C-alpha positions in Angstrom: 96.0 63.4 53.0 97.3 64.8 56.2 96.5 68.5 56.6 99.1 71.1 57.4 97.9 71.6 60.9 98.4 68.0 61.8 101.9 68.0 60.1 102.9 71.1 62.2 101.8 69.4 65.4 103.8 66.3 64.6 106.8 68.3 63.6 106.6 70.4 66.7 106.3 67.3 68.9 109.3 65.7 67.1 111.4 68.9 67.6 110.5 68.9 71.3 111.5 65.2 71.6 114.8 65.9 69.9 115.6 68.9 72.2 114.9 66.8 75.3 116.8 63.7 74.0 119.8 65.7 73.0 119.9 67.5 76.3 119.9 64.3 78.3 122.2 62.6 75.9 124.8 65.3 76.5 124.4 64.9 80.3 124.7 61.1 80.2 127.7 61.5 77.9 129.3 63.9 80.4 128.5 61.6 83.3 130.1 58.6 81.5 133.2 60.7 80.8 133.5 61.7 84.4 133.0 58.2 85.7 135.6 56.7 83.3 138.1 59.5 84.2 137.7 59.3 87.9 137.3 55.5 88.3 136.1 55.8 91.9 134.6 52.9 93.8 131.5 51.7 92.1 132.2 53.6 88.9 131.7 50.6 86.6 128.3 49.7 88.2 127.3 53.3 87.8 128.2 53.2 84.1 126.3 50.0 83.5 123.2 51.6 85.1 123.3 54.9 83.1 124.7 53.9 79.7 121.7 51.8 78.7 119.5 55.0 79.1 121.8 56.6 76.6 121.1 53.8 74.1 117.4 54.2 74.7 117.5 57.9 73.9 119.6 57.4 70.8 117.5 54.4 69.5 114.3 56.4 69.9 115.8 59.3 67.9 117.0 57.0 65.2 113.5 55.5 64.8 111.9 58.9 64.5 114.4 60.0 61.8 113.7 56.8 60.0 110.0 57.3 60.0 110.3 61.0 59.1 112.6 60.3 56.1 110.4 57.4 54.8 107.1 59.4 55.4 105.6 56.5 57.3 103.4 58.6 59.5 100.3 56.5 60.3 98.0 57.3 63.2 100.2 55.3 65.6 103.4 57.2 64.6 101.6 60.4 65.4 101.9 59.7 69.1 105.5 58.6 68.9 107.2 62.0 69.3 105.1 62.6 72.4 105.8 59.1 73.7 109.5 59.4 73.2 109.6 62.9 74.7 108.2 61.5 77.9 110.6 58.5 77.8 113.4 61.0 77.4 112.1 63.0 80.4 112.4 59.9 82.5 116.2 60.5 82.4 115.4 63.3 84.9 115.9 60.6 87.4 119.7 60.7 86.8 120.0 64.5 87.5 120.4 64.2 91.3 123.4 61.9 90.7 124.7 64.2 88.0 124.6 67.1 90.3 126.4 65.1 93.0 129.1 64.1 90.5 129.8 67.7 89.4 129.3 68.9 93.0 126.6 71.4 92.1 123.2 71.6 93.9 121.6 74.6 92.3 118.2 72.9 91.9 116.1 71.6 94.8 115.8 67.8 94.9 112.0 68.2 95.1 111.9 69.6 91.5 113.6 66.4 90.2 111.1 64.3 92.1 108.1 66.0 90.7 109.6 65.9 87.2 110.3 62.2 87.5 106.8 61.4 88.7 105.3 63.4 85.9 107.5 61.8 83.2 106.9 58.1 84.3 103.2 58.5 84.7 102.9 60.5 81.5 104.8 57.8 79.6 102.4 55.2 80.9 99.4 57.3 79.8 100.8 57.9 76.3 101.5 54.2 75.9 97.9 53.6 76.8 96.7 56.3 74.4 98.8 54.7 71.6 97.3 51.3 72.4 93.8 52.6 72.2 94.6 54.1 68.8 96.1 50.8 67.7 92.8 49.1 68.9 91.0 51.1 66.3 88.9 53.3 68.6 87.6 56.3 66.6 88.1 59.2 69.0 87.2 62.4 67.2 88.8 64.4 70.0 91.5 61.9 71.0 94.1 64.5 71.5 91.8 66.4 73.9 91.3 63.2 75.9 95.1 62.8 76.0 95.5 66.4 77.3 92.9 65.7 80.0 94.7 62.5 81.0 98.0 64.3 81.2 96.4 67.0 83.3 95.3 64.3 85.7 98.9 63.1 85.8 99.9 66.6 86.8 97.4 66.5 89.6 98.6 63.1 90.9 102.2 64.3 90.7 101.7 67.2 93.0 98.9 65.9 95.1 101.0 63.2 96.8 103.3 64.6 99.5 107.0 63.8 99.5 108.7 61.7 102.1 112.1 63.3 102.7 113.3 60.4 104.7 112.8 57.9 101.9 115.7 57.1 99.5 113.2 56.3 96.8 112.2 59.9 96.2 110.7 59.3 92.8 107.7 57.2 93.8 107.6 57.9 97.5 105.0 59.8 99.4 104.5 60.3 103.1 101.2 58.6 103.5 100.4 56.8 100.3 103.6 54.8 99.8 103.3 52.9 96.6 100.3 54.6 95.0 102.3 56.2 92.2 104.1 53.0 91.2 100.8 51.1 91.4 99.1 53.6 89.1 102.1 53.4 86.8 102.0 49.6 86.6 98.2 49.4 86.2 98.3 51.8 83.2 101.1 50.0 81.5 99.4 46.6 82.0 96.2 48.1 80.6 98.2 49.2 77.5 99.8 45.7 77.0 96.3 44.1 77.4 94.8 46.5 74.8 97.5 45.5 72.3 96.9 41.8 72.9 93.1 42.2 72.6 93.5 44.1 69.4 95.4 41.3 67.8 93.0 38.7 69.1 90.0 40.7 67.8 91.3 41.1 64.2 94.6 39.6 63.2 94.0 40.6 59.6 94.0 44.3 60.6 96.4 44.4 63.6 99.9 43.1 63.2 101.0 40.8 66.0 104.6 41.9 65.4 103.6 45.5 65.8 101.7 44.7 69.0 104.8 42.8 70.3 107.0 45.8 69.4 105.1 48.2 71.6 104.9 45.6 74.3 108.6 45.2 74.3 109.0 49.0 74.5 106.7 49.1 77.6 108.6 46.2 79.3 112.0 47.6 78.4 111.0 51.1 79.7 109.7 49.7 83.0 112.9 47.8 83.6 115.1 50.8 82.8 113.7 52.9 85.7 115.5 51.1 88.5 118.9 52.2 87.2 120.5 48.9 88.5 123.2 47.4 86.3 121.7 44.0 85.3 118.1 45.1 84.8 119.3 48.2 82.9 121.3 46.1 80.5 118.4 43.7 79.9 116.0 46.6 79.5 118.0 48.2 76.7 118.2 44.9 74.8 114.4 44.5 75.1 113.7 48.2 74.2 116.0 48.2 71.1 114.4 44.9 70.0 111.0 46.7 70.1 112.5 49.7 68.2 113.8 47.5 65.5 110.5 45.6 65.2 108.6 48.9 65.1 110.8 50.2 62.3 110.4 47.0 60.3 106.6 47.0 60.6 106.2 50.8 60.0 105.0 50.2 56.5 102.1 48.2 57.7 98.8 50.0 57.9 95.9 49.2 60.2 
């Protein structure tokens, strides 16, 4: 039986996710309203790039409510509020455009860059953490290891200098170029590989559909980061397919 301390941690993580998700949902909704009302050049492409992120936020919240109501809180679901919180934080990438739309520049662009770096790398780390749990590794201090990994993400986020001349402010750095995106991709690939190896190791214990569900979430999330119309639309289809599969397989234990 799950102890009260663990329940409080999960409830707190879930509440944190909901606050972040609702905040960015409101911003994305306001952006959509402004774009539809103004209908300036490129407004349709902008909508197609941002609206999928709105669906990703909403679908993540729906899954969490589904799991909470049905009390399907296995070890894997324990990481979901943290994972979805980081995925929600990735919407920070739209804030510079939002500030431009409402003609307000109260926050320095560097703040958004650091937040975006932290959110994308943090998301990758939590995906890997969840895949290790799925593999069945018994880590008595698993949350401590996750905290250490996220502390490393903070270091990488601020250690790499920014390149003000680059239009790709999220991953850019003056001397290291693609190091952040390379770290991001390596961690995500490691997570996908861990899910695959888990199923190969013991199909009786690890659900292939569950592994596929998390793999779809990873792929959909990666594709959503470009904020380009076609990849964004495809990403939300892949991501929601993963959400649906995760909800269907939630009753499975491992």
